[in-house]
C-alpha positions as a printed Julia matrix, in Angstrom:
554×3 Matrix{Float64}:
   0.18    0.3    -0.04
   1.19    3.49   -0.42
   0.11    6.66    0.85
   0.1    10.36   -0.93
   0.49   12.48    2.45
   0.88   16.46    2.45
   2.34   16.99    5.73
   0.32   19.62    6.39
  -2.88   17.3     6.06
  -1.69   14.74    7.9
  -0.72   16.74   10.38
  -4.14   18.11   10.75
  -5.47   14.88   10.82
  -3.53   13.57   13.6
  -4.7    15.96   15.75
  -8.32   15.17   14.34
  -7.64   11.7    15.45
  -5.68   12.6    18.99
  -2.73   10.66   17.73
   0.49   12.57   19.31
   2.14   14.48   16.18
   5.81   13.02   17.17
   4.12    9.81   15.84
   4.73   10.93   12.71
   7.68   12.48   10.89
   8.22   13.54    7.17
  10.47   11.1     6.14
   7.55    7.92    7.69
   7.5     5.4     4.87
   4.2     3.32    4.12
   5.15    0.46    6.39
   5.02    2.7     9.78
   2.36    4.97    8.52
   0.47    1.39    8.45
   1.44    0.83   12.19
   0.65    3.92   13.64
  -2.67    3.73   11.97
  -3.14    0.41   13.07
  -1.87    1.53   16.86
  -4.19    4.14   17.32
  -6.94    1.97   15.93
  -8.25    4.25   12.92
  -8.73    1.31   10.64
 -12.06    0.15   10.27
 -12.74   -3.21   11.36
 -13.68   -5.44    8.05
 -15.93   -8.24    8.61
 -15.15  -11.76    6.86
 -17.26  -11.67    3.56
 -16.44  -16.12    3.1
 -20.53  -17.18    3.28
 -19.11  -20.34    5.26
 -17.58  -18.33    7.94
 -20.62  -15.92    8.0
 -22.96  -18.7     8.15
 -20.85  -20.58   10.7
 -20.71  -17.84   13.03
 -24.22  -16.98   12.94
 -25.21  -20.42   14.33
 -26.98  -20.39   17.64
 -25.51  -22.83   20.75
 -28.58  -25.05   19.75
 -27.88  -25.21   16.08
 -24.36  -26.12   16.77
 -25.44  -28.99   19.05
 -28.0   -30.43   16.16
 -25.43  -29.58   13.12
 -22.92  -32.32   15.23
 -25.71  -34.97   15.74
 -26.95  -34.4    11.85
 -23.63  -35.26   10.75
 -23.01  -38.27   13.03
 -26.91  -39.79   12.36
 -24.82  -41.43    8.69
 -20.87  -40.84    9.55
 -18.51  -41.33    6.9
 -14.52  -40.58    5.9
 -14.8   -37.46    4.5
 -16.96  -36.19    7.52
 -13.96  -36.17    9.9
 -12.39  -33.46    7.7
 -14.98  -30.53    7.19
 -15.86  -31.72   11.12
 -12.43  -30.47   11.88
 -12.62  -27.53    9.55
 -16.12  -26.71   11.51
 -14.62  -26.48   14.45
 -11.52  -24.68   13.33
 -13.65  -21.77   12.27
 -15.77  -21.73   15.14
 -12.9   -21.34   17.48
 -11.15  -18.73   15.08
 -11.63  -15.05   15.81
 -10.24  -14.42   12.21
 -10.27  -16.9     9.94
  -8.24  -17.18    6.75
  -7.92  -20.58    4.95
  -4.43  -20.99    4.94
  -5.18  -21.6     8.69
  -6.94  -24.52    8.0
  -4.09  -25.73    5.37
  -1.65  -25.57    8.35
  -3.65  -27.16   11.23
  -5.5   -29.88    9.98
  -4.07  -32.95    9.16
  -4.02  -34.3     5.72
  -6.23  -31.81    4.08
  -4.37  -30.35    0.38
  -4.8   -27.11   -0.51
  -6.6   -28.46   -3.97
  -9.3   -30.3    -1.29
 -10.15  -26.88    0.88
 -12.59  -25.52   -1.97
 -14.97  -28.42   -2.37
 -14.34  -29.34    1.44
 -15.85  -25.77    2.22
 -18.79  -26.29   -0.45
 -19.95  -29.76    1.24
 -19.59  -28.15    4.78
 -21.81  -24.98    3.73
 -24.36  -27.89    1.88
 -24.32  -29.55    4.84
 -24.74  -26.69    7.26
 -27.61  -25.62    4.99
 -29.54  -29.08    5.11
 -29.53  -29.01    8.76
 -30.88  -25.56    9.16
 -33.54  -26.54    6.65
 -34.79  -29.2     8.63
 -34.32  -27.61   12.2
 -36.32  -24.6    10.44
 -39.02  -26.54    8.67
 -41.53  -26.25   10.87
 -40.86  -22.83   12.01
 -41.15  -21.07    8.06
 -44.11  -21.66    6.5
 -42.88  -21.27    3.03
 -40.21  -24.72    3.71
 -43.37  -26.59    4.95
 -45.15  -25.72    1.28
 -42.39  -26.64   -0.73
 -41.59  -29.89    1.57
 -45.07  -31.09    0.11
 -44.49  -30.23   -3.32
 -41.08  -32.34   -3.53
 -43.44  -35.08   -1.24
 -45.79  -34.73   -4.44
 -43.31  -34.92   -7.28
 -42.33  -38.08   -5.79
 -46.01  -39.44   -5.8
 -45.97  -38.28   -9.38
 -43.07  -40.55  -10.25
 -44.83  -43.16   -8.84
 -47.71  -43.03  -10.85
 -49.87  -41.93   -7.71
 -51.68  -38.8    -8.87
 -54.75  -38.87   -7.22
 -52.78  -38.91   -4.1
 -50.88  -36.42   -5.92
 -53.26  -34.13   -6.37
 -54.56  -34.35   -2.65
 -50.81  -33.06   -1.58
 -50.84  -30.17   -3.83
 -54.17  -28.85   -3.3
 -53.84  -29.09    0.44
 -49.77  -26.98   -0.36
 -51.86  -24.6    -2.86
 -54.25  -23.57    0.1
 -51.32  -23.63    2.38
 -49.4   -20.96    0.22
 -52.42  -19.07   -0.56
 -53.2   -18.72    3.34
 -49.58  -17.14    3.78
 -49.41  -15.06    0.77
 -46.84  -17.16   -1.21
 -48.62  -16.16   -4.43
 -45.69  -17.23   -7.0
 -45.46  -20.66   -5.19
 -48.96  -21.25   -5.22
 -48.74  -20.89   -8.81
 -46.3   -22.97   -9.51
 -48.52  -25.65   -8.14
 -51.51  -24.8   -10.26
 -49.08  -25.3   -12.93
 -48.13  -28.64  -11.7
 -51.56  -29.63  -10.9
 -52.45  -28.35  -14.71
 -49.85  -30.61  -16.29
 -51.61  -33.67  -14.22
 -54.79  -33.08  -15.64
 -54.09  -32.66  -18.7
 -51.3   -35.45  -19.38
 -53.44  -37.92  -17.48
 -56.67  -39.67  -17.05
 -57.45  -38.48  -13.33
 -61.15  -38.77  -13.23
 -61.81  -35.14  -12.41
 -60.45  -33.06  -16.0
 -64.04  -32.13  -16.85
 -64.64  -30.29  -13.86
 -61.32  -29.26  -12.63
 -60.24  -27.48  -16.22
 -62.43  -24.06  -15.81
 -61.29  -24.09  -12.19
 -57.62  -24.3   -12.49
 -57.76  -21.93  -15.58
 -59.7   -19.23  -13.91
 -57.41  -19.79  -10.38
 -54.27  -18.77  -12.44
 -55.74  -16.36  -14.63
 -56.73  -14.7   -10.68
 -53.45  -15.5    -9.66
 -51.19  -13.96  -12.14
 -53.14  -10.68  -11.93
 -52.84  -10.63   -8.16
 -49.21  -11.27   -8.78
 -48.47   -8.47  -10.97
 -50.1    -6.3    -8.9
 -48.18   -7.33   -5.97
 -44.71   -6.89   -8.05
 -45.86   -3.6    -9.0
 -46.41   -2.39   -5.46
 -43.31   -4.39   -4.13
 -41.4    -2.9    -6.77
 -42.54    0.4    -6.01
 -41.78    0.16   -2.36
 -38.14   -1.25   -3.51
 -37.09    1.5    -5.58
 -38.31    4.5    -3.12
 -36.4     2.65   -0.22
 -33.31    2.12   -2.19
 -33.94    5.92   -3.12
 -34.0     7.01    0.08
 -30.97    5.22    1.32
 -28.97    6.78   -1.52
 -29.86   10.35   -1.64
 -31.75   10.71    2.22
 -34.31   13.76    1.86
 -35.27   16.41   -1.08
 -33.17   18.98   -0.87
 -35.19   21.46   -3.13
 -38.22   22.41   -5.09
 -36.71   20.34   -8.41
 -35.9    17.19   -6.49
 -39.73   17.12   -4.83
 -41.18   17.12   -8.34
 -38.82   14.48   -9.36
 -39.4    12.71   -6.65
 -43.11   12.8    -7.23
 -43.11   12.34  -10.45
 -41.01    9.09   -9.9
 -43.81    7.7    -6.79
 -46.6     8.95   -9.99
 -45.29    6.65  -12.31
 -44.75    3.62   -9.78
 -47.76    3.08   -8.29
 -51.01    1.9    -9.86
 -54.17    3.08   -9.22
 -56.02    0.78   -6.77
 -58.68    0.66   -3.97
 -57.51   -0.06   -0.4
 -60.19   -2.34    0.33
 -60.0    -4.87   -1.87
 -56.02   -5.5    -1.59
 -54.38   -8.18    0.21
 -52.29   -8.06    3.3
 -48.95   -8.12    1.71
 -50.32   -5.31   -1.13
 -51.6    -3.03    1.4
 -48.08   -3.75    3.26
 -46.23   -2.55   -0.23
 -48.25    0.47   -0.65
 -48.21    1.9     2.69
 -44.23    1.42    2.44
 -44.09    3.22   -0.37
 -45.8     6.1     0.52
 -44.07    6.06    4.34
 -40.63    6.31    2.04
 -42.07    8.96   -0.57
 -43.37   11.23    2.49
 -40.55   11.17    4.75
 -37.99   12.2     1.75
 -40.31   14.98    0.63
 -40.03   16.04    4.42
 -44.23   16.05    4.89
 -43.25   14.59    8.67
 -47.46   14.64    9.27
 -48.18   12.04    6.36
 -45.01   10.57    7.02
 -46.42    9.56   10.35
 -50.08    9.06    8.63
 -49.11    5.92    6.83
 -46.67    4.96    9.59
 -49.63    4.12   11.65
 -52.1     2.89    8.69
 -48.58    0.14    8.46
 -48.86   -0.61   11.98
 -52.65   -0.81   12.2
 -52.39   -3.19    9.48
 -50.73   -6.0    12.09
 -54.27   -5.21   14.33
 -56.39   -6.08   10.61
 -54.35   -9.57   10.43
 -53.17  -10.12   14.08
 -51.47  -13.03   13.07
 -49.37  -11.41   11.15
 -47.52  -10.28   14.19
 -46.13  -13.64   14.37
 -45.43  -14.73   10.77
 -44.56  -11.86    9.17
 -42.81   -9.83   12.4
 -39.98   -8.16   10.41
 -42.11   -6.05    8.83
 -44.11   -5.18   11.76
 -40.63   -3.81   13.69
 -39.9    -1.48   10.99
 -43.25   -0.25   10.62
 -42.67    0.52   14.51
 -39.22    1.89   13.92
 -40.64    4.34   11.11
 -44.1     5.36   13.37
 -41.4     6.22   15.92
 -39.33    8.13   13.7
 -42.25   10.57   12.43
 -43.04   11.48   15.96
 -39.17   12.15   16.52
 -38.85   14.33   13.14
 -41.95   16.15   14.27
 -40.75   16.83   17.75
 -43.85   14.85   19.34
 -42.22   14.02   22.31
 -45.17   13.04   24.73
 -46.6    10.71   22.04
 -43.55    9.35   20.91
 -42.34    8.73   24.45
 -45.7     6.54   24.93
 -44.86    4.51   21.74
 -41.17    4.17   22.97
 -42.79    2.37   25.75
 -45.27    0.31   24.09
 -41.63   -0.67   21.59
 -40.07   -1.66   24.69
 -43.02   -3.88   26.01
 -42.86   -5.88   22.75
 -41.0    -9.0    23.59
 -39.51  -10.36   20.34
 -38.44  -13.4    22.2
 -42.28  -14.15   23.31
 -42.86  -14.67   19.85
 -41.87  -18.23   18.99
 -38.58  -18.84   17.69
 -37.51  -15.53   16.67
 -35.21  -15.66   13.84
 -31.82  -14.19   14.15
 -32.76  -11.69   11.69
 -36.04  -10.35   14.29
 -33.75  -10.16   16.87
 -31.52   -8.04   15.11
 -33.76   -5.8    13.64
 -35.51   -5.8    16.97
 -32.83   -4.22   19.04
 -31.15   -1.79   16.4
 -34.63    0.17   16.15
 -34.75    0.09   20.06
 -31.19    0.94   20.62
 -32.25    3.48   17.51
 -35.32    5.15   19.34
 -32.94    4.92   22.84
 -31.12    7.51   21.69
 -33.83    9.44   19.36
 -35.41    9.72   22.69
 -32.09   11.38   24.14
 -32.45   14.01   21.72
 -36.09   14.68   22.0
 -36.47   14.75   26.16
 -32.94   16.55   26.07
 -31.74   13.83   28.3
 -27.88   14.33   27.54
 -26.02   12.28   30.3
 -23.59    9.79   30.04
 -25.43    6.03   31.17
 -25.0     2.37   31.54
 -27.27    2.03   28.15
 -24.95    4.71   26.28
 -21.8     2.73   27.52
 -23.75   -0.53   26.72
 -24.56    0.19   23.06
 -20.82    1.41   22.16
 -19.52   -2.01   23.26
 -22.37   -3.98   21.0
 -21.22   -1.64   18.01
 -17.67   -2.7    18.87
 -18.44   -5.93   18.7
 -21.53   -5.89   16.36
 -23.07   -8.57   17.92
 -26.19   -8.19   16.4
 -24.56   -8.51   12.74
 -26.36   -4.82   11.77
 -25.13   -3.45    8.21
 -21.89   -0.64    7.93
 -25.21    2.02    7.02
 -26.98    1.46   10.04
 -23.81    1.46   12.22
 -22.81    4.32   10.83
 -26.39    5.9    11.08
 -25.49    4.64   14.87
 -22.1     5.98   15.11
 -23.59    9.6    14.38
 -26.4     9.72   16.49
 -23.49    8.54   19.4
 -21.26   11.73   18.67
 -24.42   13.64   18.68
 -25.3    12.53   22.07
 -21.76   12.62   23.24
 -22.06   16.23   21.8
 -24.75   17.22   24.13
 -23.17   15.92   27.27
 -20.25   18.51   25.98
 -17.92   15.47   25.9
 -15.97   16.93   22.58
 -13.47   13.36   22.65
 -16.11   11.24   22.19
 -17.81   13.1    19.89
 -14.78   13.02   17.43
 -14.12    9.31   18.16
 -17.78    8.04   16.73
 -17.99   11.0    14.22
 -14.3     9.89   12.76
 -15.83    6.36   12.02
 -17.32    7.8     9.25
 -15.2    10.94    8.29
 -11.92    9.41    8.0
 -13.13    6.74    5.02
 -15.19    6.91    1.97
 -18.15    5.53    1.61
 -20.02    6.15   -1.25
 -22.98    3.89   -1.24
 -23.7     5.58    2.44
 -25.82    8.15    2.56
 -24.61   11.51    1.55
 -26.57   13.45    4.06
 -25.57   11.58    7.1
 -21.55   11.81    5.56
 -22.35   15.4     5.35
 -23.82   16.26    8.69
 -21.41   14.44   10.24
 -18.14   16.28    8.45
 -20.04   19.24    9.6
 -20.67   18.57   13.7
 -16.78   17.4    13.45
 -15.69   20.87   12.3
 -17.9    22.57   15.19
 -16.78   19.74   17.75
 -13.01   20.97   16.7
 -13.87   24.51   16.75
 -15.04   24.37   20.11
 -11.67   23.09   21.2
 -10.35   26.01   19.63
  -7.61   24.37   17.1
  -7.69   27.01   14.81
  -5.16   25.27   12.3
  -7.59   21.79   12.19
 -10.8    24.0    11.82
  -9.1    25.99    9.15
  -8.14   22.85    7.43
 -11.33   21.1     7.8
 -13.51   23.92    6.65
 -11.5    23.76    3.23
 -11.94   20.02    2.97
 -16.0    20.21    4.04
 -16.6    22.83    1.26
 -14.45   21.04   -1.33
 -16.64   17.62   -0.25
 -20.2    19.43   -0.34
 -19.55   20.68   -3.55
 -18.63   17.57   -5.04
 -22.15   16.26   -4.02
 -23.99   18.92   -4.94
 -25.2    18.99   -1.47
 -24.33   22.69   -0.43
 -27.41   23.98    0.96
 -27.73   27.4     2.63
 -27.42   26.0     6.25
 -24.28   24.52    5.26
 -23.0    27.28    3.2
 -23.91   30.12    6.05
 -22.0    28.03    8.69
 -18.97   27.2     6.49
 -18.74   31.51    5.43
 -18.88   32.0     9.21
 -16.27   29.32   10.1
 -14.07   31.2     7.62
 -14.25   34.1     8.88
 -13.75   33.64   13.02
 -10.38   34.33   12.48
 -10.19   37.83   11.32
 -13.25   38.41   14.03
 -12.12   40.18   17.2
 -12.71   38.68   20.65
 -15.22   41.7    21.44
 -17.09   41.08   18.37
 -17.53   37.37   18.4
 -21.28   37.44   20.12
 -22.92   39.58   17.81
 -21.37   37.23   15.07
 -22.73   34.58   16.76
 -25.94   35.71   16.92
 -26.02   37.2    13.25
 -25.7    33.67   11.9
 -28.43   32.52   14.33
 -30.92   35.18   12.77
 -29.82   34.1     9.12
 -30.19   30.07   10.48
 -33.76   31.14   12.24
 -35.14   32.91    8.41
 -33.72   30.14    6.82
 -35.44   26.88    8.91
 -38.37   28.35    7.69
 -37.6    27.31    4.35
 -39.71   24.34    3.05
 -36.71   22.1     1.65
 -34.11   23.61    3.96
 -35.64   21.73    7.33
 -33.42   19.0     6.87
 -30.31   20.08    8.57
 -31.89   20.89   11.6
 -33.06   17.42   11.91
 -29.37   15.95   11.93
 -27.61   19.29   13.72
 -29.22   21.54   16.76
 -26.76   24.68   15.5
 -28.89   27.04   16.42
 -29.12   25.41   19.86
 -25.16   25.33   19.69
 -25.33   29.16   18.88
 -27.06   30.38   21.59
 -25.36   28.38   23.96
 -22.12   30.7    22.7
 -24.92   33.69   22.79
 -25.94   32.93   26.33
 -22.51   31.38   27.61
 -24.89   27.9    28.85
 -23.73   24.26   27.76
 -25.92   22.91   24.67
 -27.93   20.38   26.77
 -29.08   23.48   28.8
 -30.26   25.56   26.1
 -32.16   22.13   24.72
 -33.72   21.43   27.75
 -35.14   24.92   28.35
 -37.02   24.59   25.09
 -38.66   21.66   25.38
 -42.64   21.57   25.63
 -44.23   20.79   29.09
């Protein structure tokens, strides 16, 4: 690895990262520079991308025990090697293929690829057996497999009976595509063999398949709309101006068909409500964002059994409901709904999946942080420290996008507490790396808050460097809104402002920002960064948490 480093930029970076400047010298080569980065923990940890390693690390104690029993049911000569590989990966903190060659006797490099593939297949086969009674779709596919066996033996009537049972089950759980494949199988049997029911079944099967195709087409259109809007939200965040809003409006108009909500099935309603949730959230219309989040959550009262069978969207719906209340600043209602979320015990559900557990705790912790902001509860707590430990180990397997947003929120919480070192520690997780697929708005505000934190430390050299860096970054993203522009102009000018005049400068900037805050598409910066409260804390010489607390509605 080579590093093209500007002496001044590196000096500023070392200050920002709290690395002693004497750790770096003009003649530092890339190897030494790498060791400095490693020493001060400045590399983001990289999770293994090996699918076998990821699968093994995700296993529960019960699943590990079941796998050993599964392998021992019919032991063979090859089992010894892949069980050794299983144990090696299980015990290794950071597995590499070279470890397997070195530590497993008799294993040749040429065998490793096939051995890993076999172990992966056996693990999935075992997990399929474990999960078959918990996951409805697996049960339906198992019935189809049994029906195919009966068909190959020429037992057409038992085959059709099994297929009819599987079809009803698939429709009950809204697996329309699976039901359609069963229908095609039924039609093939009826058209090719004398079953005694052809005359009665022909019209019925034809009508069922036509109706299913229409349902699938509509579900597909609505699910596509939800997915595309959500992807747009993850990539760009909120709209920044009238032109972007109009573009978003045209986008959703083209995606969504005209429908009568009352005639829709569960998943169709769910995808429709999700689409409007993403649309109104991106458009900063938080009243309607709340309205459709409420519809999303209330849908589960209409279909109460879905809380157990389709749990993940329910948790996400509640997350969006709380997020909408947070965005609107509805503190009392937020606190009430947050308590409801805490009462929803994911472990009361029979057989919760790791995905459901992961999402539940992700949103629970997200709104723990939002509760801090909404109630101005700026203090170091056991829960905040626990969350930092969870992030360091990522025990729930949260994706990078979620982790970085969490770092931003924790950094913001510490900024409110007044701990600037901890603020920068968390924000540096975002600003010290390039994440082209991560939300541009969060990256922008992380850099802004980091700049403000460094301003509060009085480090003029670093602020001067970061102002230029931030301006360049925002310009490249076309992200330079009025708030960012005014803050950058102010910070650029601070070295020239005499000490007696600094208070007036703070007041002028505050008044400008108060005016900007009233504009339709300039609310976004204030959702992430309470810059006005920071300015007022400077003007009144009070801690920012005191200013925010004083503003709370009774």
